[in-house]
N, C-alpha and C positions, 0 to 999 in steps of 0.2 A: 552526405559527407559527415564524418564523425569529427566532432570538435573536442580537442583535449584542452582542459583548463589549466591555467597557471596557478601559482600559490595564492595570489591575491584574489583571483576569481573564485577559487575554492573556499577561501575565507568568507566571501560574500555569500556563496551558496550555503555555507554552514549557518550564517545568520538567518537566511530565508527558511532553512529547514528547522532551525531552533524554534522559530515562530510557529511552524507547522506542528512541531512537537508540543509546544505550549498549548496550542489550540486543541489538539487531541487529548492532552491530559485534562484540560478543563472539561471537555465534553464527556470524558470518561467518568468524571465525578458527578455528572448530571444524568447519566443514563440510568433510568429506573422505570418501573411500571407506572403508567399514567402520563409520563413525559411524551411530548410529540416531537417528531423529527423537525417540524417547522420551528419549534422553540430552540432546538439544538442548532439549527441553521442560523437563527438570529443571533444566538450567543457567539457562534464562531465568527460571524460577520462583524459584530461589534468589536471583538478582540482584534481581529485582523486589521480593520480600518483604524482602530484606536492605536495600533502599533506603527502606523505610517505605511502600511502595505495595502495591497488590494487582493481580494479573493481571485484566485487564478481561474476558477471554473465558471464563475458567474458571467454569463454572456458568451462564453466560449462555444462557438458553433450554435449559439442560441440556448445553451443550458440556462434554466431560470433561477438557479440557486447558488449559494456559496459553497455548499457541501453536498457530496453525494451520500445519500443515506439509504442503505439497502437492507431490507428486513427478511430474515428467514430464507425463502427460496429465491430472493433477489440476489443476483450475483454482483452486479456493478451498476452505477449510474442511476440509482434510485433517486427520485425527486422528493425532497422533503414535503410532508403534508401534515394534516391535522389529526391523523389517526393515532390515538394513544398507544404507546408500546404496552405489550402485555407480559406478565410474568412468564418466563420460559422462552421468550424470543431471543434471537441473536440479531445484532445490529452491526453492519459494516459501515464505518464512516471513513470517507476518503476526503482528505483536505489538501488543497494546493494554495500557495500564495505567490505573489510577485512582489519582490522587495529588492530595492537598490539594483535593479537591472537583471535580476536572476529569479528563477523559479525554485520553489521547494514543493515536495510532493510526498505524502505518506498516507497509509491507510491502516486501520486496526479494526478488528471485529470484537465487539463487546457482548457480554452476557447481560440480559435484562433480568435482574433478580436471580433466582435459582433456575438453572437449566438442567436438562437431563444429562446423565453421564455420557450418553451417545453424542450429544451435541458438544459437550465439553471436550470429548476426544477429537471430534472434527476440528475444533479450534486449535487444540494443542498440536495436532499433526500439521495443520496448515501453517501455523506460526513457526514450528520447528523447520518445516520445509523451506521457509524463507531464509532462515539462518544457515541451513545446509547449502543453499544456493550462494549465500554471501561468502561462505568459506571458500568458494571457488573463484572469488574476485581477487585473482593473483596475476601479476604481470606475467605475460607469456601464455596464460590460459586463453581459451577461446570462449566466445559467448555461449556456445552450446554446452560447454562444460557446466555452466550454471543451470541451463535448462534441463540437462539430463539428470543432474543431482536432485533437482526438485521433483521431477517426474518419478524417478526411481523410489524416492522416499515416500511420496504420496501413494503410489500404487501398491507399495508393500502393505499398506493398511486397507486396501480394498476401495479406496476413494478414486475419484477421477479428476484429472486436470483439465480445466477449460482451455480450449484451443483458439476460440474466436477472438479473445482479448489477450494481449501480451504486455510485458513491460517495455521500457523505452529509455533512450537517452534523454537527458534533461540538462538545461543550462539557461542560456538566454531565451530559449523557447521552451514551452511546456513539454512538447514532444519533439525529440531530436532522434537522429540515428545513433546507435543501431536499435532495431527491435530486439527485445529480450523475451523469447517464448519460454514457457514453463514446461516444455517437453522437447524431445529430440535426442538424436545420437550425439555423443561427445565428440570433441575435436573438430567442430565445424564452425564457420562464421568468423568474424573479425577477431584478431588477437587483442587481448586486453593490454592497454598501454597506460602509463601514468597520466593522470589528468582526465581520463574518461570518467563520466558520471552516469550511473545507470539507476533508473527507477525499477527495482526488482519487485514483482508483485504477483505471487502465486494466488490464483483463484481456484478453489478446490470444492468439488461437489460431493455430497454424501453418496449419490447414486451415479447415474451416467453423466457423460461430459456434455450432453446436448444443451443447446442454448436457444432461446427465442426472445425477441424484443417485443415489448408491449406496444399498444397503440400510441402511447405518448412519444414513441420513437427514441426513447432514452433507456428506460428501465429494462435491463436484461435479466431474465429469470431462467431457472433450470427447466428444461423441456419436460422432465418427468415429475416435477413438483418436489424434488428432493431439496435438502438444505444446501447452503453454500457459504463458505467463509473466504475472507480476503485480507491479506496482510501485505504491507508494502513499506519498503525503506528506500530512500535515495542514498546511493553508495558510491563513493569515489574510489577509483583505482589509484593506489600509491605504491611506491617502492617498498613500503613497510606493511603492505597488506591492505585489506578493505577498511575504509574510513566511513562509518555509518553516519552520514551528515544529519539524518533525521532521528537519531537515537535520543531517547529520553529515559532517565532512570525510573520514571513512572510506568513505562511500558516495556516489559521484559521478554526474555526468550521463552520462559516456561511458565510464567505467572503474570499477575497483574500489578505486582509491586516488587520493589527490591532492585538491586544492581543488575545490570545486563552483563553476562559473562563474555559476550562477543567483543573482540578487539574493536575499538573505535577508530584506530588508525594512529599513525605516529606523527602527523603533521600539525596537530592542533596545539 
């Protein structure tokens, strides 16, 4: 069942997602060669708990950490560890919180020091595909209009969209209906209605779309060893267009600083 949220519920969700944004902004300032993902996880947990919230992922189906930290060929659900980050790595950080009865969820892929032009392009295309999908969050559109727009944009650059993992509804539960794939034909699936909140999260591979899960039963990696990027926003459907609940001025559409040109929505 798809649950549409009222104005007060959306305000609560905005608070939760603001905390997610603050956490990602903090972690972004810490990402550098020599840092470990375990240190980043600890910093995130301290901020979340200190803000009166709790990490959404820690303990969820047995996940052992507060943040998912996925490096290079890891797609999603990487477990933080003591391995130092290296110059030229890319690092996807997925953060979720539970605050005042609602969940917030967002992810961003960061460069560790200077990365190759090829990797920077992968990040740019993946990030832009997220916003192309968000542009389809319009009352009356269908879920697959989001999916198709993401896939069409990504594949035009020769990259692959991951199919095993998809976006989702979010609210009082971390994962709600509907599922939001990053591929498919337009005009299918539920119609978008005011109050729906979607976690839209393209996961894009530099080579093929294949996925395998490591022995830890969490970390998903590319089957062919290619690189992977992941960007996610929690977005509310409103009569005035998409409201990006997890937006932050520190994490933008085409760069790593400066104002975000995408409409945040008219209800704030």
